[in-house]
C-alpha positions in Angstrom: 24.7 -146.5 -122.5 27.6 -145.7 -124.9 26.4 -148.2 -127.5 22.9 -146.7 -127.3 24.4 -143.3 -127.8 26.4 -144.5 -130.8 23.3 -146.2 -132.3 21.4 -143.0 -131.9 24.1 -141.0 -133.7 24.1 -143.5 -136.6 20.3 -143.6 -136.7 20.2 -139.8 -137.1 22.8 -139.9 -139.9 21.6 -143.0 -141.8 18.2 -141.5 -142.5 19.6 -138.9 -145.0 21.8 -141.4 -146.9 20.3 -142.4 -150.2 22.2 -144.8 -152.5 21.9 -143.9 -156.2 22.6 -147.0 -158.2 25.1 -149.8 -157.7 27.9 -149.7 -155.2 31.1 -148.5 -156.9 34.0 -148.4 -154.4 34.9 -147.2 -150.9 35.9 -143.7 -152.1 32.6 -143.1 -153.8 30.7 -144.4 -150.8 32.5 -141.9 -148.4 32.2 -139.1 -150.9 28.5 -139.6 -150.7 28.6 -138.7 -147.0 30.9 -135.7 -147.7 28.5 -134.3 -150.3 25.3 -134.6 -148.3 23.5 -131.3 -148.1 23.1 -131.7 -144.4 26.8 -132.6 -143.8 27.3 -129.7 -141.3 24.5 -131.3 -139.1 26.3 -134.7 -139.4 29.6 -133.2 -138.3 27.9 -131.4 -135.4 26.3 -134.6 -134.2 29.7 -136.4 -134.3 31.4 -133.6 -132.4 28.7 -133.6 -129.7 29.0 -137.4 -129.4 32.8 -137.3 -129.1 32.6 -134.6 -126.5 30.0 -136.5 -124.5 32.3 -139.5 -124.4 35.0 -137.5 -122.7 35.6 -138.8 -119.1 36.8 -136.3 -116.6 40.0 -137.1 -114.9 40.8 -135.6 -111.5 44.5 -135.9 -110.8 44.1 -135.2 -107.1 41.4 -137.8 -106.4 43.2 -140.5 -108.4 46.4 -139.7 -106.6 44.7 -140.1 -103.2 43.2 -143.5 -104.3 46.6 -144.6 -105.6 48.3 -143.6 -102.4 45.8 -145.7 -100.3 46.4 -148.8 -102.5 50.2 -148.3 -102.3 50.0 -148.0 -98.5 48.0 -151.3 -98.4 50.7 -152.8 -100.6 53.4 -151.6 -98.2 51.6 -153.3 -95.3 51.6 -156.6 -97.3 55.2 -156.2 -98.2 56.4 -155.5 -94.7 54.6 -158.6 -93.4 55.8 -160.8 -96.2 59.2 -161.8 -94.6 59.9 -163.8 -97.8 56.4 -165.3 -98.1 55.9 -165.6 -101.8 52.1 -165.3 -101.7 52.3 -162.1 -99.6 54.9 -160.7 -102.0 52.6 -161.2 -105.0 49.6 -159.8 -103.0 51.7 -156.7 -102.4 52.5 -156.6 -106.1 48.8 -156.8 -107.0 48.1 -153.8 -104.7 51.0 -151.8 -106.2 49.7 -152.7 -109.7 46.3 -151.4 -108.8 48.0 -148.2 -107.4 49.8 -147.8 -110.8 46.6 -148.3 -112.8 44.6 -146.0 -110.5 47.2 -143.2 -110.5 47.1 -142.7 -114.2 48.9 -139.4 -114.8 49.1 -138.4 -111.1 52.9 -138.6 -111.5 53.8 -138.0 -107.9 52.0 -141.2 -106.9 52.7 -143.1 -110.1 56.5 -143.0 -109.6 56.2 -144.2 -106.0 53.9 -147.0 -106.9 56.3 -148.1 -109.7 59.3 -147.9 -107.3 57.6 -150.0 -104.6 56.3 -152.6 -107.1 59.8 -152.8 -108.5 61.2 -153.6 -105.0 58.6 -156.4 -104.5 59.1 -157.8 -108.0 62.8 -158.0 -107.5 62.3 -159.9 -104.2 60.0 -162.3 -106.0 62.4 -162.9 -108.9 60.7 -161.0 -111.7 64.0 -159.2 -112.5 63.2 -157.9 -116.0 59.9 -156.4 -114.8 61.5 -155.0 -111.7 64.1 -153.3 -113.9 61.4 -151.7 -116.0 59.5 -150.5 -112.9 62.6 -148.7 -111.6 63.0 -147.0 -115.0 59.3 -146.0 -115.0 59.7 -144.6 -111.5 62.6 -142.4 -112.7 60.7 -141.4 -115.8 57.7 -140.2 -113.8 59.6 -138.1 -111.4 60.9 -140.2 -108.5 62.6 -137.8 -106.0 66.1 -137.1 -107.2 67.7 -137.5 -103.8 66.6 -141.2 -103.8 67.7 -142.0 -107.4 70.6 -144.1 -106.1 68.1 -146.6 -104.5 66.5 -147.3 -107.9 69.7 -147.3 -109.8 71.1 -149.8 -107.3 68.1 -152.0 -107.9 68.5 -151.7 -111.7 72.1 -152.7 -111.4 71.2 -155.7 -109.3 68.5 -156.8 -111.8 71.0 -156.3 -114.7 73.3 -158.6 -112.9 70.6 -161.2 -112.4 69.6 -160.9 -116.0 73.2 -161.3 -117.1 73.4 -157.9 -118.9 77.0 -156.8 -118.5 76.6 -153.5 -120.4 73.7 -152.3 -118.3 75.4 -153.4 -115.1 78.5 -151.4 -115.9 76.4 -148.4 -116.9 74.6 -148.3 -113.6 77.8 -148.9 -111.6 79.3 -145.9 -113.4 76.3 -143.8 -112.3 76.5 -145.0 -108.7 80.2 -144.1 -108.5 79.3 -140.5 -109.0 76.8 -140.4 -106.2 77.0 -139.8 -102.4 76.3 -143.3 -101.0 76.2 -144.4 -97.3 78.1 -147.3 -96.0 75.4 -149.9 -96.8 75.1 -148.8 -100.4 78.9 -148.7 -100.7 79.0 -152.3 -99.7 76.3 -153.2 -102.3 78.3 -151.3 -104.9 81.5 -153.3 -104.2 79.5 -156.6 -104.5 78.2 -155.4 -107.9 81.7 -154.6 -109.1 82.7 -158.1 -108.2 79.8 -159.4 -110.2 81.1 -157.5 -113.3 84.1 -159.7 -113.3 82.0 -162.8 -113.0 79.8 -161.7 -115.9 82.8 -160.8 -118.0 84.1 -164.4 -117.6 80.8 -165.9 -118.5 79.7 -163.4 -121.1 76.1 -163.5 -120.1 73.3 -161.9 -122.0 70.2 -160.1 -120.8 66.9 -161.9 -120.9 65.1 -160.9 -124.0 61.5 -160.9 -125.1 60.7 -163.8 -127.4 61.4 -162.7 -131.0 58.2 -162.8 -133.1 58.4 -165.2 -135.9 59.0 -163.4 -139.1 57.1 -164.4 -142.2 58.7 -167.4 -143.8 57.4 -170.0 -146.2 58.7 -173.5 -145.5 56.8 -175.7 -148.0 54.2 -173.7 -149.9 53.8 -171.8 -153.1 51.2 -169.3 -154.0 49.5 -169.3 -157.4 46.9 -167.1 -159.0 44.2 -168.0 -161.5 41.8 -165.6 -163.1 38.8 -167.7 -162.3 39.6 -168.3 -158.6 41.9 -165.5 -157.4 44.8 -166.2 -155.1 45.2 -169.5 -153.4 47.9 -171.7 -151.9 49.2 -175.0 -153.0 52.0 -177.3 -151.8 55.1 -177.4 -154.0 56.2 -180.7 -152.4 54.8 -183.3 -150.1 54.2 -181.9 -146.6 54.1 -184.6 -143.8 51.5 -184.2 -141.0 52.7 -182.0 -138.2 55.2 -180.1 -140.3 55.3 -176.3 -140.3 54.0 -175.0 -143.6 54.6 -171.3 -143.0 54.8 -168.7 -140.3 53.6 -165.1 -140.4 53.8 -162.1 -138.1 50.9 -159.8 -137.9 51.9 -156.1 -138.3 48.5 -155.2 -137.0 46.3 -156.6 -134.3 43.9 -155.3 -131.6 42.8 -156.8 -128.3 39.3 -158.3 -128.2 36.7 -157.7 -125.5 38.8 -155.2 -123.6 41.4 -157.9 -122.7 44.4 -156.2 -121.1 47.2 -157.8 -123.1 50.3 -156.1 -124.4 49.2 -153.8 -127.3 52.6 -154.3 -129.0 53.5 -158.0 -128.8 50.1 -159.5 -127.6 51.7 -161.1 -124.6 48.9 -162.3 -122.3 51.0 -163.1 -119.3 52.4 -159.8 -118.1 52.9 -157.4 -115.3 51.4 -154.3 -116.8 53.0 -151.1 -117.7 50.0 -148.9 -118.6 49.7 -145.8 -120.7 49.1 -143.3 -117.9 46.4 -141.4 -119.9 44.1 -144.2 -121.0 41.9 -144.8 -117.9 43.3 -148.3 -117.3 42.5 -149.5 -120.9 46.0 -149.9 -122.5 48.9 -151.9 -121.1 52.2 -153.2 -122.2 54.5 -156.0 -121.0 57.6 -153.8 -121.0 58.8 -150.3 -121.6 60.4 -151.5 -124.8 56.9 -152.5 -126.1 55.4 -149.2 -124.9 58.1 -147.3 -126.8 57.7 -149.3 -130.0 53.9 -148.8 -130.0 54.1 -145.0 -129.5 53.7 -144.2 -133.2 50.3 -145.9 -133.2 49.1 -145.2 -129.7 49.6 -141.4 -130.0 46.6 -141.4 -132.4 44.5 -143.9 -130.4 45.0 -142.7 -126.9 42.2 -140.1 -127.0 39.9 -142.8 -128.3 40.8 -145.2 -125.5 40.2 -142.4 -123.0 36.7 -142.1 -124.5 36.2 -145.8 -124.6 35.3 -145.4 -128.2 37.2 -148.2 -130.0 35.5 -151.2 -128.5 32.2 -150.0 -129.9 33.4 -150.1 -133.5 34.4 -153.8 -133.8 36.4 -154.5 -136.9 36.7 -150.8 -137.7 39.2 -150.5 -134.9 41.5 -153.0 -136.6 40.9 -151.2 -139.9 42.0 -147.9 -138.3 45.1 -149.5 -137.0 45.9 -150.9 -140.5 45.7 -147.3 -141.8 47.8 -145.9 -139.0 50.4 -148.6 -139.5 50.7 -148.7 -143.3 50.0 -145.1 -144.2 53.6 -143.9 -143.5 54.8 -146.4 -146.0 52.4 -145.1 -148.6 52.7 -141.3 -148.0 55.8 -140.7 -150.1 53.9 -141.9 -153.1 50.8 -139.9 -152.2 52.2 -136.5 -151.1 52.2 -135.0 -154.6 48.6 -135.9 -155.4 46.4 -132.7 -155.6 43.0 -134.0 -154.4 41.1 -136.9 -152.9 40.4 -138.5 -156.3 44.1 -138.5 -157.2 45.0 -139.9 -153.8 42.5 -142.7 -154.2 43.5 -143.7 -157.7 47.2 -143.8 -156.7 46.3 -145.8 -153.7 44.3 -148.3 -155.8 47.1 -148.6 -158.4 49.4 -149.8 -155.6 46.8 -152.4 -154.6 46.5 -153.6 -158.2 50.2 -153.8 -158.9 51.1 -157.4 -159.0 54.8 -157.0 -160.0 55.9 -158.2 -156.6 55.8 -162.0 -155.9 53.1 -162.8 -153.3 55.6 -164.6 -151.0 58.2 -161.8 -150.9 56.0 -158.7 -151.1 55.8 -156.5 -148.0 52.8 -157.2 -145.8 51.3 -153.8 -146.5 51.1 -154.6 -150.2 49.6 -158.0 -149.5 47.1 -156.3 -147.3 46.2 -153.8 -150.0 45.4 -156.7 -152.3 43.1 -158.6 -150.0 39.6 -159.0 -151.4 36.6 -157.1 -150.0 32.9 -157.9 -150.3 31.4 -154.5 -149.5 29.8 -154.7 -153.0 27.8 -157.7 -151.8 26.6 -156.5 -148.4 23.2 -155.0 -147.7 22.7 -151.3 -147.8 22.1 -151.3 -144.0 25.4 -153.1 -143.4 27.3 -150.9 -145.9 25.8 -147.8 -144.2 27.0 -148.9 -140.8 30.6 -149.5 -142.0 30.6 -146.1 -143.8 29.4 -144.3 -140.7 32.1 -146.1 -138.6 34.8 -145.1 -141.0 33.5 -141.5 -141.1 33.3 -141.4 -137.3 37.0 -142.5 -137.0 37.9 -139.8 -139.6 36.2 -137.2 -137.5 37.8 -138.5 -134.4 41.3 -138.2 -135.9 40.5 -134.7 -137.0 38.8 -133.4 -133.8 40.8 -135.2 -131.1 44.3 -135.7 -132.5 46.9 -134.0 -134.6 46.9 -136.8 -137.2 46.2 -134.6 -140.2 49.0 -132.2 -139.4 51.4 -134.6 -141.1 49.9 -133.7 -144.4 50.2 -130.0 -144.1 53.1 -129.8 -146.6 51.5 -132.1 -149.2 49.6 -131.0 -152.3 46.1 -132.1 -151.3 44.1 -130.0 -148.8 43.1 -131.3 -145.4 39.5 -131.9 -146.5 40.6 -134.2 -149.3 43.0 -136.1 -147.0 40.0 -136.6 -144.6 37.9 -138.0 -147.4 40.7 -140.3 -148.5 41.5 -141.6 -145.0 37.9 -142.4 -144.3 37.8 -144.3 -147.6 40.9 -146.2 -146.6 39.4 -147.2 -143.3 36.2 -148.3 -145.0 38.2 -150.4 -147.5 40.2 -152.0 -144.7 37.0 -152.8 -142.8 35.6 -154.5 -145.9 38.8 -156.5 -146.3 38.9 -157.6 -142.7 35.3 -158.7 -142.7 36.4 -161.6 -144.9 40.1 -161.8 -144.2 40.5 -161.0 -140.5 41.6 -163.7 -138.0 41.0 -164.1 -134.3 43.8 -165.4 -132.1 43.4 -167.5 -129.0 45.4 -167.9 -125.9 45.4 -170.3 -122.9 44.3 -168.4 -119.9 43.7 -169.3 -116.2 40.1 -170.2 -115.5 38.0 -167.5 -113.7 40.6 -164.8 -114.4 38.9 -161.5 -114.8 39.6 -159.0 -117.5 41.4 -156.7 -115.0 43.5 -159.5 -113.5 47.0 -160.5 -114.5 48.2 -164.1 -114.6 51.7 -163.5 -113.2 50.4 -161.8 -110.1 48.0 -164.5 -108.8 49.2 -165.4 -105.3 47.5 -168.8 -105.1 48.9 -169.9 -108.5 52.7 -169.6 -108.4 55.4 -171.2 -106.3 58.1 -169.0 -108.0 58.3 -167.1 -111.3 56.8 -169.3 -114.1 56.6 -172.3 -111.8 53.1 -173.3 -110.6 52.1 -174.6 -107.2 51.5 -178.4 -107.0 48.0 -179.3 -108.3 47.5 -176.0 -110.1 48.0 -176.8 -113.8 44.3 -177.4 -114.3 43.7 -173.7 -113.7 45.1 -173.4 -117.3 42.3 -175.5 -118.7 40.6 -172.5 -120.5 41.4 -170.6 -123.7 39.9 -167.4 -124.9 39.8 -165.4 -128.1 42.0 -162.4 -127.3 43.1 -160.7 -130.6 41.8 -159.7 -134.0 44.6 -159.9 -136.5 45.6 -159.0 -140.0 47.3 -162.0 -141.6 47.2 -161.5 -145.4 49.4 -164.5 -146.2 47.2 -166.9 -144.2 44.2 -165.2 -145.9 45.4 -166.7 -149.2 44.3 -170.1 -148.0 40.8 -170.9 -149.3 38.1 -172.3 -147.1 37.3 -176.0 -146.6 35.1 -177.7 -144.0 37.9 -180.2 -143.8 40.9 -178.0 -143.3 44.5 -179.2 -144.0 46.2 -176.7 -141.6 46.1 -175.9 -137.9 47.1 -172.5 -136.8 49.1 -171.9 -133.6 48.8 -168.3 -132.3 52.1 -167.1 -130.8 51.4 -163.6 -129.6 51.1 -161.5 -132.7 52.5 -164.3 -134.9 51.2 -167.6 -136.2 52.7 -170.9 -137.0 50.7 -173.1 -139.5 51.0 -176.9 -139.3 49.9 -179.6 -141.6 46.9 -181.3 -140.1 47.4 -184.3 -142.3 49.8 -185.3 -145.1 49.5 -182.9 -147.9 50.6 -184.1 -151.3 52.6 -182.0 -153.8 50.4 -179.7 -156.0 47.5 -180.1 -153.5 45.7 -177.0 -152.5 46.2 -176.0 -148.8 42.9 -175.2 -147.0 42.0 -173.3 -143.9 38.5 -173.4 -142.2 36.7 -170.0 -141.7 34.0 -171.5 -139.5 33.6 -174.5 -137.3 34.6 -177.6 -139.3 32.4 -180.5 -140.3 32.9 -182.2 -137.0 31.8 -179.3 -134.8 29.1 -177.6 -136.8 26.3 -178.7 -139.2 26.3 -178.1 -142.9 23.3 -175.7 -142.4 25.2 -173.7 -139.8 28.3 -173.4 -141.9 26.4 -172.5 -145.0 24.6 -169.7 -143.3 27.7 -168.2 -141.7 29.7 -168.5 -144.9 26.9 -166.8 -146.9 26.3 -164.0 -144.4 30.0 -163.2 -143.7 32.0 -164.4 -146.6 29.4 -164.2 -149.3 29.9 -167.7 -150.9 28.6 -171.2 -150.7 31.2 -173.8 -149.9 31.8 -176.6 -152.4 34.5 -178.5 -150.6 34.7 -182.3 -150.7 32.6 -182.6 -147.5 29.9 -180.2 -148.7 29.6 -182.2 -152.0 28.9 -185.4 -150.1 25.5 -186.9 -150.1 25.5 -186.7 -146.3 27.7 -183.7 -145.4 26.8 -183.9 -141.7 27.9 -187.5 -141.3 31.0 -186.7 -139.2 29.1 -184.2 -137.1 26.3 -186.7 -136.4 29.0 -189.1 -135.0 28.7 -187.0 -131.8 24.9 -186.8 -131.8 23.8 -190.4 -132.3 21.4 -192.2 -130.0 20.1 -195.8 -129.7 16.4 -196.0 -129.5 15.0 -197.1 -126.1 12.1 -199.0 -127.7 13.0 -202.7 -127.4 11.3 -203.5 -130.7 13.4 -200.9 -132.4 16.8 -200.3 -130.8 18.0 -198.6 -134.0 20.5 -195.7 -134.0 19.2 -192.3 -134.9 20.1 -188.6 -134.9 17.3 -186.4 -133.6 15.6 -183.6 -135.5 17.4 -180.3 -135.3 14.7 -178.7 -133.1 15.1 -181.4 -130.4 18.9 -181.9 -130.7 19.6 -179.9 -127.5 16.8 -181.4 -125.4 19.2 -182.3 -122.7 20.1 -178.7 -122.0 16.5 -178.0 -121.0 14.5 -181.0 -120.1 11.2 -179.1 -120.5 11.9 -178.4 -124.1 11.3 -180.5 -127.2 10.9 -184.2 -126.8 13.5 -186.6 -128.1 11.9 -188.8 -130.8 13.4 -191.8 -132.7 13.3 -191.0 -136.4 13.1 -194.7 -137.2 10.1 -195.9 -135.1 8.8 -192.4 -134.3 8.5 -193.2 -130.6 9.3 -190.6 -127.9 12.3 -191.5 -125.7 11.9 -191.8 -122.0 15.4 -190.4 -121.1 15.0 -191.6 -117.5 18.7 -192.4 -117.5 19.6 -188.8 -118.0 17.2 -187.6 -115.3 18.7 -190.2 -112.9 22.2 -189.0 -113.8 21.3 -185.3 -113.0 20.0 -186.3 -109.5 23.2 -188.3 -108.7 25.3 -185.4 -109.9 23.7 -183.1 -107.3 24.7 -185.4 -104.6 28.4 -185.7 -105.7 30.0 -185.1 -102.3 28.3 -188.2 -100.9 30.6 -191.2 -101.6 27.7 -193.6 -102.1 26.0 -191.4 -104.8 29.4 -190.5 -106.3 30.1 -194.2 -107.0 26.7 -194.6 -108.5 27.3 -191.5 -110.6 30.4 -193.1 -112.1 28.4 -196.2 -113.0 25.6 -194.2 -114.5 28.2 -192.3 -116.6 29.4 -195.6 -118.0 25.8 -196.8 -118.6 25.1 -193.7 -120.8 26.8 -195.7 -123.6 23.6 -197.9 -123.7 21.7 -194.9 -124.9 24.2 -192.6 -126.7 26.9 -193.8 -129.1 30.6 -193.0 -129.6 31.9 -189.8 -128.1 28.5 -188.1 -127.8 28.3 -184.4 -127.0 26.2 -185.2 -123.9 28.8 -187.5 -122.4 31.7 -185.3 -123.4 29.9 -182.4 -121.6 29.3 -184.3 -118.4 32.8 -185.8 -118.4 34.0 -182.2 -118.2 31.5 -181.4 -115.4 32.4 -184.5 -113.4 36.2 -183.8 -113.6 35.6 -180.1 -112.6 33.4 -181.3 -109.7 36.2 -183.6 -108.5 38.8 -180.8 -108.5 36.4 -178.4 -106.8 35.9 -181.1 -104.2 39.6 -181.4 -103.6 39.8 -177.6 -103.2 37.0 -177.7 -100.7 38.6 -180.5 -98.7 36.2 -183.2 -99.7 38.1 -186.5 -99.3 38.5 -188.8 -102.4 39.9 -192.3 -102.1 41.9 -194.4 -104.6 38.7 -195.7 -106.2 37.5 -192.2 -106.9 40.8 -191.2 -108.4 40.8 -194.3 -110.6 37.3 -193.5 -111.9 38.3 -189.8 -112.5 41.4 -190.9 -114.4 39.3 -193.2 -116.6 36.8 -190.4 -117.3 39.7 -188.0 -118.2 41.3 -190.5 -120.5 38.0 -191.2 -122.2 37.4 -187.4 -122.5 40.8 -186.9 -124.1 40.1 -189.7 -126.6 36.8 -188.0 -127.5 38.5 -184.6 -127.9 41.1 -186.2 -130.1 38.3 -187.6 -132.3 36.5 -184.3 -132.6 39.2 -181.6 -132.5 42.5 -183.5 -133.1 45.3 -184.6 -130.8 47.2 -181.4 -131.2 44.3 -179.1 -130.7 44.1 -176.4 -128.0 41.0 -178.2 -126.7 43.1 -181.3 -126.1 46.0 -179.5 -124.5 43.9 -177.6 -122.0 42.0 -180.7 -120.8 45.3 -182.5 -120.5 46.0 -180.3 -117.5 43.7 -182.3 -115.3 45.4 -185.6 -116.0 48.8 -184.0 -115.4 47.7 -182.7 -112.0 46.6 -186.2 -110.9 50.0 -187.5 -112.0 51.7 -184.7 -110.1 49.6 -185.5 -107.0 50.7 -189.1 -107.2 47.2 -190.4 -108.0 48.0 -191.8 -111.4 51.2 -193.5 -112.8 51.8 -192.8 -116.4 54.3 -194.8 -118.5 57.0 -192.8 -120.3 55.7 -193.7 -123.7 52.3 -192.2 -123.1 53.9 -189.2 -121.4 56.1 -188.6 -124.4 53.0 -188.6 -126.6 51.5 -185.9 -124.4 54.7 -183.9 -124.3 54.9 -184.0 -128.1 51.6 -182.0 -128.3 53.2 -179.1 -126.5 55.0 -178.0 -129.6 51.6 -176.8 -130.8 51.4 -174.4 -127.8 52.4 -170.8 -127.7 55.7 -170.3 -125.8 54.2 -168.5 -122.9 52.0 -171.4 -121.6 54.4 -174.0 -123.0 57.2 -172.9 -120.7 54.8 -173.1 -117.7 53.7 -176.6 -118.7 57.3 -177.8 -119.2 58.3 -176.4 -115.8 55.4 -178.2 -114.2 56.4 -181.4 -115.9 60.0 -181.2 -114.5 58.9 -180.0 -111.1 56.2 -182.6 -110.3 55.5 -185.1 -113.1 58.7 -186.5 -114.4 59.3 -188.3 -111.1 56.0 -190.1 -111.3 56.4 -191.6 -114.8 57.1 -195.3 -115.0 59.1 -197.2 -117.7 56.3 -199.7 -118.4 
């Protein structure tokens, strides 16, 4: 409904926009909107739209709902008696109470206090400490403050933070404490001496990788623009460079930390955002305040997810504008503001490697001059809507009250900046992925899943395969990575580490060789036609990389689409025509025809396989299914997409059978192991041995090793362990814990 309303607003506005001549720049495009004769009507339409998006918030009703959830959590907590699953179940209910309470502070503080108690019992000490601080922040009864400060002191001791422990002990000494709390205080004082001797340090959040260049050099040529070359030979697997994104936004309403992009968190929400913005810690919430204070009202209206890349463009402006304002505050009008801004973007005095990220961002290319008028109009209207939002719903423009230019000119300038950033991000933005538990909903949090964990960051036996999925979770601004030109045969692989990236060499890169990224699927996962279309539509160029200049640019892709003709008089290999390539996904679709003898294929083997798959629980049919899976190789070659797909389905079926109590014997496990190993070889061929696709599917094999169903030699295991360096630290630590808890003991020396 909201998208329909937005489309209706844009439709009303776009009808009066008439472009006169060739596109000039973002400022002139926005000025066109600001000089329309019916602009007052446009402004009224936007104000009505923003007002209609407002969602009423009844503190009393949310408080009642939060209280009910908290009381349910109390029941779980009281019955837990040390049971880890019940403790996490209580934490989930307390979390729902926190999210539901929003700014009903009388309930919010109680929910935080109770969750902190349960988290402390479970062993999440840093999160429990933060919860106690949040409870105090939102008005926890003063007469009970000693309870929370005692918990904070205990958590500080567990975290090894001597300074905080001494601070809380000092506070407790000045309070009236009963005998029980006096005993606890004495124990904590003894712990001070222990920490003093060991000089412990508090558990810290992982430090984001700063931007650093290990091997590369950036050049610029007038005919090609900026690009990246190696100044020395870079061996395969080496880190080329790292970069930390100063700006990112979550995708698809994912509830990840808005400051550090942590995906595995126990949420601390903004209490005003209707459950739409969360952080992994109070520290991250505080650090993000300068941005969120201008986005909060938009999140309350659920506005930002409708605007796609324009949201990230807005965040770029909010982040970088304070760095630019000192150079803009004396400009007298929008035109002067814009020309000063552009002069900064065109100033190449700073070396590309050492320049601040905001300058690198200003210099990113934009292709707004190449888009259609319809697409340009859409981005203009998005930028103008965000300008109106900042003016109508926030105090954003108050910061320019003492500058030379009037508010109206600042509004025009800011809209132009948002439009420019949108154009840059269309061709320079990146999307970050993260390994996530399968079937985890958008409103669920990994660390609070009772059936997943044995203790903090240690999975239950047989649960690693639940991390066999990955999702795109962030849109990021990475101007240094954007210097890498496109190739359908990339030479780098990017690991997303929260809001940072680490870029590895996919192969040996020679000195003075250009370093390439891939903006689409590569030549093994997409066709030349698909890539050409996407590159033209989005990036406005035709690729001329080594692969695209080949006589047969789809040769590597067709390795996974090749059949052997069933006609005994032919038996030649062939790749089907494009229209029938996906015949197996819907059997009543296009017929598979050999392009050599032109004979239609019977595909009886595939139909037989589907029937056997339906009867998987029956041991007799299951054994026949395994045989039929092997016999597929008589009809499809190499690591065909059909066989890779069904390998995944068979493995999933096996693990679902285990979950449902269906008995599998040693022969079954042996077959499943063979299928997984074949699948991993196929994934290695298509995506690479260090790909996220390989790592996530590795989880099934590790679970079978952990369950004692497969013995793996230490050499093969070390090869698998080596791939973990290409994982983000959050899931990597979980994988390593699982290895030490359950797998190491099952490895053999053979």
